[in-house]
One Martini backbone bead per residue (centre of mass of N, CA, C, O) as a GRO file, in nm:
protein
  306
    1UNK     BB    1  -7.263   2.747   1.406
    2UNK     BB    2  -7.184   2.939   1.175
    3UNK     BB    3  -7.357   3.179   1.264
    4UNK     BB    4  -7.211   3.218   1.532
    5UNK     BB    5  -6.935   3.284   1.403
    6UNK     BB    6  -7.028   3.538   1.255
    7UNK     BB    7  -7.106   3.693   1.508
    8UNK     BB    8  -6.822   3.696   1.633
    9UNK     BB    9  -6.686   3.841   1.399
   10UNK     BB   10  -6.859   4.097   1.409
   11UNK     BB   11  -6.784   4.167   1.698
   12UNK     BB   12  -6.481   4.199   1.652
   13UNK     BB   13  -6.507   4.428   1.445
   14UNK     BB   14  -6.659   4.626   1.627
   15UNK     BB   15  -6.432   4.655   1.828
   16UNK     BB   16  -6.204   4.757   1.642
   17UNK     BB   17  -6.409   5.004   1.519
   18UNK     BB   18  -6.606   5.126   1.743
   19UNK     BB   19  -6.931   5.033   1.694
   20UNK     BB   20  -6.908   4.892   1.978
   21UNK     BB   21  -6.909   4.884   2.351
   22UNK     BB   22  -7.045   4.747   2.594
   23UNK     BB   23  -7.044   4.424   2.558
   24UNK     BB   24  -6.759   4.354   2.428
   25UNK     BB   25  -6.571   4.394   2.676
   26UNK     BB   26  -6.645   4.128   2.820
   27UNK     BB   27  -6.552   3.944   2.594
   28UNK     BB   28  -6.254   4.023   2.598
   29UNK     BB   29  -6.190   3.973   2.894
   30UNK     BB   30  -6.259   3.675   2.882
   31UNK     BB   31  -6.055   3.591   2.664
   32UNK     BB   32  -5.788   3.701   2.813
   33UNK     BB   33  -5.840   3.641   3.149
   34UNK     BB   34  -6.004   3.393   3.160
   35UNK     BB   35  -6.034   3.093   3.293
   36UNK     BB   36  -6.146   2.805   3.148
   37UNK     BB   37  -5.959   2.563   3.292
   38UNK     BB   38  -5.905   2.451   3.585
   39UNK     BB   39  -5.712   2.238   3.767
   40UNK     BB   40  -5.952   2.110   3.922
   41UNK     BB   41  -6.085   1.987   3.666
   42UNK     BB   42  -5.856   1.803   3.584
   43UNK     BB   43  -5.855   1.635   3.845
   44UNK     BB   44  -6.147   1.538   3.827
   45UNK     BB   45  -6.124   1.383   3.562
   46UNK     BB   46  -5.913   1.185   3.663
   47UNK     BB   47  -6.070   1.061   3.906
   48UNK     BB   48  -6.317   0.976   3.700
   49UNK     BB   49  -6.183   0.856   3.428
   50UNK     BB   50  -6.199   1.130   3.197
   51UNK     BB   51  -5.925   1.182   3.077
   52UNK     BB   52  -5.822   1.370   2.787
   53UNK     BB   53  -5.571   1.281   2.542
   54UNK     BB   54  -5.381   1.451   2.291
   55UNK     BB   55  -5.169   1.325   2.040
   56UNK     BB   56  -4.911   1.524   1.853
   57UNK     BB   57  -4.737   1.438   1.592
   58UNK     BB   58  -4.544   1.614   1.410
   59UNK     BB   59  -4.667   1.671   1.119
   60UNK     BB   60  -4.657   1.518   0.824
   61UNK     BB   61  -4.597   1.242   0.647
   62UNK     BB   62  -4.408   1.398   0.391
   63UNK     BB   63  -4.390   1.673   0.560
   64UNK     BB   64  -4.195   1.840   0.751
   65UNK     BB   65  -3.959   1.925   0.945
   66UNK     BB   66  -3.677   1.807   1.051
   67UNK     BB   67  -3.337   1.718   0.933
   68UNK     BB   68  -3.085   1.440   0.957
   69UNK     BB   69  -3.001   1.324   0.702
   70UNK     BB   70  -3.209   1.031   0.731
   71UNK     BB   71  -3.354   1.191   0.960
   72UNK     BB   72  -3.695   1.237   1.068
   73UNK     BB   73  -3.908   1.395   1.267
   74UNK     BB   74  -4.186   1.270   1.174
   75UNK     BB   75  -4.084   0.979   1.249
   76UNK     BB   76  -3.989   1.009   1.541
   77UNK     BB   77  -4.264   1.109   1.668
   78UNK     BB   78  -4.427   0.863   1.588
   79UNK     BB   79  -4.276   0.662   1.763
   80UNK     BB   80  -4.315   0.811   2.030
   81UNK     BB   81  -4.630   0.805   2.030
   82UNK     BB   82  -4.659   0.500   2.069
   83UNK     BB   83  -4.525   0.483   2.350
   84UNK     BB   84  -4.704   0.693   2.492
   85UNK     BB   85  -4.975   0.555   2.447
   86UNK     BB   86  -4.904   0.297   2.604
   87UNK     BB   87  -4.866   0.430   2.876
   88UNK     BB   88  -5.158   0.548   2.905
   89UNK     BB   89  -5.317   0.270   2.869
   90UNK     BB   90  -5.231   0.180   3.176
   91UNK     BB   91  -5.443   0.411   3.254
   92UNK     BB   92  -5.776   0.431   3.364
   93UNK     BB   93  -5.792   0.762   3.376
   94UNK     BB   94  -5.710   0.745   3.060
   95UNK     BB   95  -5.767   0.898   2.744
   96UNK     BB   96  -5.660   0.836   2.405
   97UNK     BB   97  -5.535   1.033   2.122
   98UNK     BB   98  -5.427   1.021   1.778
   99UNK     BB   99  -5.345   1.207   1.475
  100UNK     BB  100  -5.171   0.956   1.381
  101UNK     BB  101  -5.092   0.686   1.218
  102UNK     BB  102  -4.884   0.416   1.152
  103UNK     BB  103  -4.812   0.574   0.862
  104UNK     BB  104  -4.856   0.908   0.933
  105UNK     BB  105  -5.135   0.975   0.895
  106UNK     BB  106  -5.413   1.114   0.927
  107UNK     BB  107  -5.679   1.051   1.085
  108UNK     BB  108  -6.001   1.019   0.986
  109UNK     BB  109  -6.144   1.205   1.197
  110UNK     BB  110  -5.966   1.455   1.134
  111UNK     BB  111  -6.008   1.483   0.830
  112UNK     BB  112  -6.313   1.511   0.849
  113UNK     BB  113  -6.325   1.760   1.030
  114UNK     BB  114  -6.160   1.955   0.849
  115UNK     BB  115  -6.335   1.927   0.596
  116UNK     BB  116  -6.613   2.017   0.731
  117UNK     BB  117  -6.459   2.281   0.905
  118UNK     BB  118  -6.292   2.489   0.747
  119UNK     BB  119  -6.451   2.756   0.772
  120UNK     BB  120  -6.473   2.750   1.085
  121UNK     BB  121  -6.170   2.753   1.140
  122UNK     BB  122  -6.103   3.022   0.998
  123UNK     BB  123  -6.298   3.186   1.173
  124UNK     BB  124  -6.175   3.118   1.445
  125UNK     BB  125  -5.901   3.246   1.382
  126UNK     BB  126  -5.990   3.535   1.291
  127UNK     BB  127  -6.155   3.624   1.533
  128UNK     BB  128  -5.926   3.606   1.741
  129UNK     BB  129  -5.728   3.803   1.602
  130UNK     BB  130  -5.911   4.053   1.605
  131UNK     BB  131  -5.966   4.058   1.908
  132UNK     BB  132  -5.668   4.078   1.997
  133UNK     BB  133  -5.614   4.346   1.858
  134UNK     BB  134  -5.798   4.502   2.038
  135UNK     BB  135  -5.648   4.438   2.302
  136UNK     BB  136  -5.396   4.594   2.223
  137UNK     BB  137  -5.525   4.874   2.165
  138UNK     BB  138  -5.671   4.877   2.468
  139UNK     BB  139  -5.454   4.737   2.681
  140UNK     BB  140  -5.533   4.408   2.746
  141UNK     BB  141  -5.289   4.315   2.551
  142UNK     BB  142  -4.966   4.161   2.526
  143UNK     BB  143  -4.709   4.140   2.316
  144UNK     BB  144  -4.503   3.836   2.295
  145UNK     BB  145  -4.151   3.741   2.220
  146UNK     BB  146  -3.893   3.489   2.246
  147UNK     BB  147  -3.913   3.278   2.004
  148UNK     BB  148  -3.833   3.195   1.693
  149UNK     BB  149  -4.048   3.080   1.432
  150UNK     BB  150  -4.169   2.886   1.209
  151UNK     BB  151  -4.383   2.881   0.959
  152UNK     BB  152  -4.671   2.752   0.886
  153UNK     BB  153  -4.838   2.597   0.683
  154UNK     BB  154  -5.151   2.603   0.565
  155UNK     BB  155  -5.211   2.310   0.644
  156UNK     BB  156  -5.099   2.312   0.932
  157UNK     BB  157  -5.271   2.545   1.034
  158UNK     BB  158  -5.542   2.412   0.992
  159UNK     BB  159  -5.492   2.164   1.175
  160UNK     BB  160  -5.410   2.312   1.438
  161UNK     BB  161  -5.670   2.475   1.467
  162UNK     BB  162  -5.851   2.227   1.452
  163UNK     BB  163  -5.747   2.096   1.711
  164UNK     BB  164  -5.835   2.321   1.901
  165UNK     BB  165  -6.135   2.313   1.831
  166UNK     BB  166  -6.186   2.016   1.891
  167UNK     BB  167  -6.089   2.019   2.185
  168UNK     BB  168  -6.302   2.220   2.288
  169UNK     BB  169  -6.561   2.043   2.186
  170UNK     BB  170  -6.429   1.744   2.326
  171UNK     BB  171  -6.288   1.740   2.604
  172UNK     BB  172  -5.981   1.814   2.588
  173UNK     BB  173  -5.750   1.845   2.845
  174UNK     BB  174  -5.486   1.737   2.677
  175UNK     BB  175  -5.217   1.862   2.471
  176UNK     BB  176  -4.953   1.684   2.291
  177UNK     BB  177  -4.669   1.808   2.136
  178UNK     BB  178  -4.436   1.648   1.919
  179UNK     BB  179  -4.074   1.713   1.913
  180UNK     BB  180  -3.781   1.821   1.729
  181UNK     BB  181  -3.478   1.982   1.711
  182UNK     BB  182  -3.325   2.283   1.564
  183UNK     BB  183  -3.068   2.481   1.380
  184UNK     BB  184  -2.906   2.715   1.228
  185UNK     BB  185  -2.621   2.637   1.009
  186UNK     BB  186  -2.362   2.585   0.802
  187UNK     BB  187  -2.356   2.256   0.876
  188UNK     BB  188  -2.620   2.035   0.858
  189UNK     BB  189  -2.447   1.752   0.847
  190UNK     BB  190  -2.369   1.850   1.132
  191UNK     BB  191  -2.352   1.867   1.444
  192UNK     BB  192  -2.444   2.052   1.696
  193UNK     BB  193  -2.428   2.229   2.020
  194UNK     BB  194  -2.709   2.151   2.101
  195UNK     BB  195  -2.911   2.041   2.387
  196UNK     BB  196  -3.214   1.917   2.469
  197UNK     BB  197  -3.501   2.011   2.629
  198UNK     BB  198  -3.831   2.166   2.557
  199UNK     BB  199  -4.109   2.350   2.705
  200UNK     BB  200  -4.403   2.467   2.576
  201UNK     BB  201  -4.612   2.733   2.702
  202UNK     BB  202  -4.848   2.931   2.789
  203UNK     BB  203  -4.889   3.240   2.824
  204UNK     BB  204  -5.004   3.414   3.097
  205UNK     BB  205  -5.262   3.548   2.930
  206UNK     BB  206  -5.371   3.289   2.867
  207UNK     BB  207  -5.643   3.081   2.947
  208UNK     BB  208  -5.431   2.807   2.966
  209UNK     BB  209  -5.188   2.856   3.162
  210UNK     BB  210  -5.222   2.731   3.453
  211UNK     BB  211  -5.309   2.436   3.347
  212UNK     BB  212  -5.012   2.397   3.206
  213UNK     BB  213  -4.759   2.464   3.391
  214UNK     BB  214  -4.754   2.236   3.602
  215UNK     BB  215  -4.732   2.016   3.392
  216UNK     BB  216  -4.461   2.105   3.272
  217UNK     BB  217  -4.297   2.078   3.537
  218UNK     BB  218  -4.349   1.776   3.583
  219UNK     BB  219  -4.226   1.674   3.317
  220UNK     BB  220  -3.947   1.804   3.347
  221UNK     BB  221  -3.864   1.648   3.604
  222UNK     BB  222  -3.849   1.374   3.444
  223UNK     BB  223  -3.673   1.436   3.193
  224UNK     BB  224  -3.409   1.509   3.357
  225UNK     BB  225  -3.342   1.193   3.406
  226UNK     BB  226  -3.286   1.148   3.062
  227UNK     BB  227  -3.266   1.471   2.994
  228UNK     BB  228  -3.153   1.758   2.929
  229UNK     BB  229  -3.184   2.071   2.923
  230UNK     BB  230  -3.162   2.326   2.735
  231UNK     BB  231  -2.869   2.524   2.599
  232UNK     BB  232  -3.036   2.724   2.469
  233UNK     BB  233  -3.063   3.041   2.564
  234UNK     BB  234  -3.388   3.077   2.495
  235UNK     BB  235  -3.451   2.784   2.664
  236UNK     BB  236  -3.380   2.862   2.929
  237UNK     BB  237  -3.455   2.590   3.153
  238UNK     BB  238  -3.700   2.447   2.948
  239UNK     BB  239  -3.920   2.680   3.006
  240UNK     BB  240  -4.166   2.827   2.776
  241UNK     BB  241  -4.327   3.102   2.699
  242UNK     BB  242  -4.614   3.125   2.459
  243UNK     BB  243  -4.809   3.292   2.189
  244UNK     BB  244  -4.752   3.180   1.879
  245UNK     BB  245  -4.807   2.901   1.895
  246UNK     BB  246  -5.063   2.707   1.796
  247UNK     BB  247  -5.049   2.496   2.028
  248UNK     BB  248  -5.124   2.720   2.258
  249UNK     BB  249  -5.349   2.922   2.160
  250UNK     BB  250  -5.373   3.173   1.997
  251UNK     BB  251  -5.582   3.421   2.098
  252UNK     BB  252  -5.754   3.208   2.275
  253UNK     BB  253  -5.790   2.898   2.118
  254UNK     BB  254  -5.746   2.753   2.409
  255UNK     BB  255  -5.874   2.596   2.694
  256UNK     BB  256  -5.683   2.379   2.753
  257UNK     BB  257  -5.420   2.199   2.790
  258UNK     BB  258  -5.091   2.290   2.642
  259UNK     BB  259  -4.808   2.124   2.478
  260UNK     BB  260  -4.463   2.166   2.364
  261UNK     BB  261  -4.223   1.909   2.288
  262UNK     BB  262  -3.874   1.924   2.286
  263UNK     BB  263  -3.672   1.637   2.319
  264UNK     BB  264  -3.450   1.741   2.116
  265UNK     BB  265  -3.181   1.704   1.909
  266UNK     BB  266  -3.165   1.529   1.615
  267UNK     BB  267  -2.830   1.493   1.631
  268UNK     BB  268  -2.829   1.321   1.856
  269UNK     BB  269  -2.697   1.016   1.920
  270UNK     BB  270  -2.957   0.875   2.044
  271UNK     BB  271  -3.106   0.922   1.753
  272UNK     BB  272  -2.897   0.839   1.518
  273UNK     BB  273  -2.858   0.574   1.672
  274UNK     BB  274  -3.012   0.274   1.630
  275UNK     BB  275  -2.911   0.139   1.908
  276UNK     BB  276  -3.040   0.395   2.090
  277UNK     BB  277  -3.323   0.500   2.006
  278UNK     BB  278  -3.542   0.322   2.133
  279UNK     BB  279  -3.468   0.373   2.429
  280UNK     BB  280  -3.492   0.681   2.421
  281UNK     BB  281  -3.796   0.690   2.348
  282UNK     BB  282  -3.898   0.524   2.587
  283UNK     BB  283  -3.788   0.711   2.809
  284UNK     BB  284  -3.945   0.966   2.722
  285UNK     BB  285  -4.227   0.848   2.746
  286UNK     BB  286  -4.212   0.764   3.043
  287UNK     BB  287  -4.147   1.044   3.159
  288UNK     BB  288  -4.402   1.181   3.061
  289UNK     BB  289  -4.602   1.006   3.210
  290UNK     BB  290  -4.491   1.057   3.497
  291UNK     BB  291  -4.545   1.360   3.492
  292UNK     BB  292  -4.851   1.341   3.475
  293UNK     BB  293  -4.884   1.174   3.730
  294UNK     BB  294  -4.754   1.375   3.924
  295UNK     BB  295  -4.961   1.600   3.894
  296UNK     BB  296  -5.198   1.415   4.031
  297UNK     BB  297  -5.015   1.367   4.310
  298UNK     BB  298  -5.008   1.654   4.372
  299UNK     BB  299  -5.069   1.924   4.519
  300UNK     BB  300  -5.291   2.180   4.502
  301UNK     BB  301  -5.159   2.458   4.320
  302UNK     BB  302  -5.054   2.750   4.237
  303UNK     BB  303  -4.884   2.880   4.005
  304UNK     BB  304  -4.580   3.050   4.018
  305UNK     BB  305  -4.625   3.178   3.712
  306UNK     BB  306  -4.911   3.341   3.742
   0.00000   0.00000   0.00000
């Protein structure tokens, strides 16, 4: 497997520096434009009772994520992931996996995979980046940026790229990254002015775009019943195409559907108030589950955003 990765990396370099021409072009075209897993395959997996969903509560156990007073995003999404996992477990068509355990640490199978595959993950990331750069230079791929994001730490980047690689290799049909939002302001100890959820989905040129977008729209339709969509100008109307987030599979690094859901702003009263928080998280989990279920119950159509 490692030798194959080296070959891919060498091929990407040869593309970039024009040392090979004939075969590489089809490789690049396939990476940028070919749909890896069509919606019809996703539906087939669901009907066969073999749909695999990976739930990724954002950040690590003790670091990362936004904070508001004594409330930490990494703890909030962990609680949300428990409720969401319970929702999915009631559906015999769906198998779920969660990347963090009850204490918030990465689960053993993921830690073992990242430890064993660290070099392969870095090669996976680098090869895709070099190949995508060739796509930009050759005019086959357009760089687009809509919302500015914080840079992931080196450890987070390793794990997130590792999750993409693992998902590709293990037939994970849908990856759901769970987060809560915040934004820079003068007094971080006081609530901000923005509210509501936003769902980030792969930008139209990425190979997993169409299989992700209708799922995003179905989930958004349900979330709107319990939480308004974001009123942050760059996130309106709550569905955002993105190339840059590692969760989306930047540079074509994710085959199946992937979404990153910002469920709201961490300082919203329903999250900061302990008396309201549990019900709010349960409602959001249930709405997310119903959105996924809606996707598989609606007629199969091509995404209007494709």
